[in-house]
Every structure is written in C-alpha cells, then in structure tokens.
C-alpha angles and dihedrals in degrees: 000000000000090000089055091052091050092053093050112075122218112233090221091055090050090053092049091051091050092051091048091052091050091050090049090052091050091051090051090051091050090049091057118114111272088228090060090050091051091048092052091048090049091051091050091051092046090052091048091049092049092050091048091050092049091049090050092050091051090049092049093050092046094050091046091052091047091050092051090048091049092052092048093053100030092105094052094111093051092045092049090051091052095052094085088052090054089049091051091051091052091050091047091052091051092051096044091049088059091056127067096240103114094170093064091041093058092049094048091047091052093049092044093050092047092050092047093048093048092051091044090055088055091055103268114140130181117238109229113233117162135179109271096029116134110258112251116184090205094064104020134061111214112218096181144338123236131182108277113248089220134019093246091062095059109122091010135108111274098177138002111225098179132006120243125231139206125204104203103315095331121097109229095176130014118220109261110225143173114229132203120246 
C-alpha cells in the first residue's frame, strides 16, 4: 500500500513544486547581469519605437490618399447638378440641327463645346454607350427592355436615353439605356 501512495502524487505537493520552480526562475532572472537586462529593455524599446514609426507612416499615407481622393471628388455635387443642363444642351442641339437656322446652331454649338471643355478640365468624362453595344450591368443602367428588332440585337443596347458620366474614376451617373430582349 505504501508503494501505491508513493506513485500517486498529491495535488498540494505538485502546487508546492511548481511555486518553488517559479521562485527559482525569478531568482535566476534577478541574478542576470544588469547589462543584459538593459540590453533586453533597449531591444524592447527599439521594437516599440519601430512599430510606432511604421504605424505613423501608414497613417500619413492613408490620410494623404484620402485627401487626394477628397479633392478629386469634392465637386461631385456641382457636377451632378449640371448633368441635366448638359442633357438639355444635347437635346437643343438635336432639335436645332433639324431646323434650317444655322445662326442659332453655331451659337449653341460654341456654348455647348465651351461648357463640355470646362467640365472636362475639372475631371468630368462622358461614359461611351452606343447603340449596338453589349449590355453590361456594371456600366449601364437598363431603363426598360423591348423586343429586339433583329436577333443580333438581343442583349444589346437598342437606345441610349441619357449619357453616363465619370468624375475622376468614380461614376456619378450610369448611362440609361434600353436593351433588346
């Protein structure tokens, strides 16, 4: 029976042994050379400083990128408000071209070109959507579907209702199209 008791460990004795080992380790740490302790502290501080510097660099780059993005799209509200005016100019040009009044046509064309060039210099670009293009839901907004006049126009743009526009790389209005079914 005594052999059995020796093989079984008492949990209290295990705890005592663990505490004694921890105390021995602490004593060994305290016995380390003060120079080694200072070196380890220095390494910790260097690592902390390096991480802090890297975090600051990432923050600086991120805010710089956000600022550039903000400047490039700051005029989005104004540009969006001017899009109906551009549409009206396009409609006016189409109607005046049908009439015989070339004097008015030249004036409207000059004003239209000047407006388009000014907005283009501010970053506004027209999104090209033409009749016969393959419909792509990523770049077109389908207003309606109509039966295709021919089989080769199924799934393609039949008519462009409104042009689309980009401001920088951001789409501020998708081209509104009618597609063949």
